C-alpha positions as CSV (number, residue, x, y, z in Angstrom):
1,X,-93.7,186.5,-97.5
2,X,-96.3,183.6,-97.2
3,X,-94.3,181.1,-99.2
4,X,-91.0,181.9,-96.9
5,X,-93.2,181.5,-93.8
6,X,-94.7,178.2,-95.0
7,X,-91.2,177.0,-95.9
8,X,-89.6,177.6,-92.6
9,X,-92.6,175.9,-90.9
10,X,-92.2,172.8,-93.0
11,X,-88.5,172.6,-92.6
12,X,-88.9,172.5,-88.8
13,X,-92.0,170.0,-88.9
14,X,-90.1,167.9,-91.8
15,X,-93.4,167.6,-93.5
16,X,-94.6,168.3,-97.3
17,X,-97.8,170.2,-96.3
18,X,-99.3,171.9,-93.3
19,X,-102.8,172.8,-92.3
20,X,-103.4,176.3,-91.4
21,X,-106.2,178.5,-90.2
22,X,-106.7,181.9,-92.0
23,X,-108.5,184.5,-90.3
24,X,-109.5,188.1,-90.9
25,X,-107.4,190.5,-88.9
26,X,-110.0,193.0,-87.2
27,X,-108.9,196.6,-86.9
28,X,-110.0,197.1,-83.3
29,X,-108.8,197.1,-79.9
30,X,-107.2,194.0,-78.3
31,X,-109.0,192.3,-75.3
32,X,-109.0,189.4,-73.1
33,X,-111.8,188.0,-71.2
34,X,-111.4,185.6,-68.1
35,X,-114.3,183.5,-66.8
36,X,-115.1,181.0,-64.0
37,X,-118.7,180.3,-64.9
38,X,-119.2,184.2,-65.0
39,X,-117.1,186.8,-66.6
40,X,-114.5,187.7,-63.9
41,X,-112.8,190.6,-65.9
42,X,-112.2,192.0,-69.3
43,X,-108.9,193.7,-69.9
44,X,-107.2,195.5,-72.7
45,X,-103.9,194.0,-74.0
46,X,-101.9,197.1,-72.7
47,X,-98.4,196.7,-72.9
48,X,-98.6,192.9,-73.2
49,X,-98.0,192.2,-69.5
50,X,-100.5,194.7,-68.0
51,X,-103.7,196.1,-69.3
52,X,-106.7,198.1,-68.2
53,X,-109.8,196.7,-66.5
54,X,-112.6,197.8,-68.7
55,X,-115.3,195.1,-67.5
56,X,-118.0,197.4,-67.0
57,X,-117.8,198.6,-70.5
58,X,-117.4,195.6,-72.1
59,X,-120.6,194.1,-70.2
60,X,-122.4,196.7,-72.4
61,X,-121.7,194.7,-75.7
62,X,-124.6,192.6,-76.2
63,X,-122.6,189.7,-77.9
64,X,-120.2,189.2,-74.9
65,X,-121.7,186.6,-72.3
66,X,-121.9,187.4,-68.8
67,X,-121.8,183.6,-68.0
68,X,-120.6,180.5,-69.8
69,X,-121.8,176.9,-69.3
70,X,-118.2,175.4,-68.4
71,X,-116.4,174.4,-65.3
72,X,-113.0,175.9,-64.3
73,X,-111.0,179.0,-65.7
74,X,-111.5,179.7,-69.3
75,X,-109.5,182.6,-70.9
76,X,-110.1,184.0,-74.5
77,X,-108.5,186.9,-76.5
78,X,-110.2,188.8,-79.3
79,X,-110.7,192.1,-80.6
80,X,-113.5,194.8,-79.7
81,X,-114.4,196.9,-82.9
82,X,-116.9,199.5,-84.0
83,X,-119.1,198.2,-87.0
84,X,-119.2,200.7,-89.9
85,X,-122.7,201.5,-89.3
86,X,-122.0,202.2,-85.8
87,X,-118.9,204.4,-86.6
88,X,-121.0,206.4,-89.3
89,X,-123.9,206.9,-86.7
90,X,-121.4,208.4,-84.1
91,X,-119.7,210.6,-86.4
92,X,-123.0,212.1,-87.5
93,X,-124.0,212.5,-83.9
94,X,-120.6,214.5,-83.3
95,X,-121.0,216.7,-86.4
96,X,-124.5,217.6,-85.5
97,X,-122.9,218.7,-82.0
98,X,-120.0,220.5,-83.6
99,X,-117.8,218.2,-81.9
100,X,-114.3,216.9,-83.6
101,X,-115.0,213.6,-85.6
102,X,-113.3,210.2,-84.9
103,X,-110.6,209.6,-87.7
104,X,-111.5,205.8,-88.1
105,X,-113.6,203.2,-86.3
106,X,-110.5,201.9,-84.4
107,X,-109.9,204.9,-82.6
108,X,-113.6,205.2,-82.0
109,X,-113.7,201.7,-80.4
110,X,-110.7,202.4,-78.2
111,X,-112.2,205.6,-77.0
112,X,-115.4,204.1,-76.4
113,X,-113.9,201.1,-74.4
114,X,-111.9,203.6,-72.2
115,X,-115.0,205.9,-71.4
116,X,-115.6,206.4,-67.7
117,X,-119.3,206.4,-68.3
118,X,-120.5,203.0,-69.2
119,X,-123.8,204.5,-70.6
120,X,-121.7,206.4,-73.1
121,X,-119.8,202.9,-74.0
122,X,-123.2,201.1,-74.4
123,X,-124.5,203.8,-76.8
124,X,-121.7,203.3,-79.3
125,X,-122.7,200.2,-80.8
126,X,-119.5,198.0,-80.2
127,X,-119.1,194.4,-81.1
128,X,-116.4,191.8,-80.6
129,X,-114.7,188.8,-82.3
130,X,-112.9,186.2,-80.1
131,X,-110.0,184.4,-81.8
132,X,-107.6,182.6,-79.1
133,X,-108.6,180.3,-76.4
134,X,-105.5,180.8,-74.0
135,X,-105.9,177.6,-71.9
136,X,-107.2,175.3,-74.7
137,X,-105.2,172.3,-73.6
138,X,-107.1,172.5,-70.3
139,X,-110.1,171.4,-72.4
140,X,-108.3,168.7,-74.6
141,X,-108.5,171.0,-77.6
142,X,-105.6,170.2,-79.9
143,X,-106.5,172.2,-83.1
144,X,-107.0,176.0,-83.2
145,X,-110.1,175.6,-85.5
146,X,-111.6,173.1,-83.1
147,X,-111.1,175.7,-80.2
148,X,-112.9,178.5,-82.0
149,X,-115.7,176.0,-82.7
150,X,-115.6,175.4,-78.9
151,X,-115.7,179.1,-78.1
152,X,-118.6,179.4,-80.4
153,X,-120.7,176.7,-78.4
154,X,-119.9,178.6,-75.2
155,X,-121.4,181.8,-76.9
156,X,-118.2,183.8,-77.3
157,X,-118.6,185.1,-80.9
158,X,-115.9,184.3,-83.5
159,X,-115.6,185.3,-86.9
160,X,-117.2,182.9,-89.5
161,X,-115.1,184.2,-92.3
162,X,-112.3,182.0,-91.1
163,X,-111.2,179.0,-93.3
164,X,-109.0,175.8,-92.6
165,X,-106.5,175.8,-95.4
166,X,-104.7,172.6,-96.5
167,X,-101.4,174.1,-97.6
168,X,-100.1,177.4,-98.4
169,X,-101.6,177.7,-101.8
170,X,-105.2,177.6,-100.4
171,X,-103.9,180.1,-97.8
172,X,-103.0,182.5,-100.7
173,X,-106.3,182.0,-102.4
174,X,-108.0,183.1,-99.2
175,X,-105.8,186.2,-99.0
176,X,-106.4,187.1,-102.7
177,X,-110.4,186.6,-102.0
178,X,-110.4,188.8,-99.0
179,X,-108.1,191.4,-100.5
180,X,-111.1,191.9,-103.0
181,X,-113.9,191.4,-100.5
182,X,-112.6,193.5,-97.5
183,X,-114.5,196.7,-98.4
184,X,-117.9,194.9,-98.6
185,X,-117.6,193.8,-95.0
186,X,-119.5,195.3,-92.0
187,X,-116.5,196.0,-90.3
188,X,-112.7,197.3,-90.9
189,X,-109.8,194.7,-91.3
190,X,-106.3,195.4,-92.0
191,X,-105.2,192.0,-93.1
192,X,-105.1,188.2,-92.6
193,X,-103.7,186.2,-89.8
194,X,-102.4,182.5,-90.7
195,X,-101.8,180.1,-87.9
196,X,-100.8,176.6,-87.8
197,X,-104.0,174.6,-86.9
198,X,-102.3,171.9,-84.8
199,X,-101.5,173.6,-81.6
200,X,-99.5,170.6,-80.1
201,X,-96.9,171.7,-82.8
202,X,-96.4,175.3,-81.3
203,X,-93.7,174.4,-78.7
204,X,-91.7,172.7,-81.4
205,X,-92.1,175.7,-83.8
206,X,-91.1,178.1,-81.0
207,X,-90.9,181.8,-80.7
208,X,-88.8,184.6,-82.1
209,X,-88.0,187.6,-79.9
210,X,-91.4,189.2,-80.5
211,X,-93.6,186.8,-82.3
212,X,-94.6,183.1,-82.6
213,X,-93.1,181.0,-85.4
214,X,-96.4,179.2,-85.9
215,X,-98.3,182.2,-87.1
216,X,-98.0,185.3,-89.4
217,X,-99.9,188.4,-90.1
218,X,-100.3,189.5,-93.6
219,X,-100.9,193.1,-93.8
220,X,-102.9,194.7,-96.6
221,X,-101.0,197.5,-98.8
222,X,-102.1,200.8,-97.3
């Protein structure tokens, strides 16, 4: 419940209103990119501690930069996905060959990223959105929204449908808007992610056993 989440955040921070960032929850495969000027590796999220190195396949995604103009280590997390058009094209090709079809774009993206042959991955028309700068503090970035703008300037593609919301009512308006708009997008989403914008408050808000208390995922009804 979004109001319940907001009340708990405000209770901890002892404030009347909180600034949030609302973002679309892309239905894809979680990924981390690590850079030091050049892309060092791309790894799947795996079990949260250890993932698969899929660098050669991620390098076939045209929107992923091979180099960034920044000194030092930089890590960003995001989601690799298959656009709806790519998914339809792939399943038409499979149907023509008499091969079993992919059930959904998420499975198709995951299968493509894990291909042993990078040429096959390259032919699948994958894309990616990046949504979390892991070491934002190293670059004096205080706000999540600011970190996403920073990532954009480096050439890491972020989702422009995000919105800074002043208070939970604006978040609820955003959720209602994208519940209607979701089918008109060129990619699948399965919900909305809401984060407190001020990252300097994250330690104060803390974590539960599984999730941060400064973020919540709103899932669309099935």
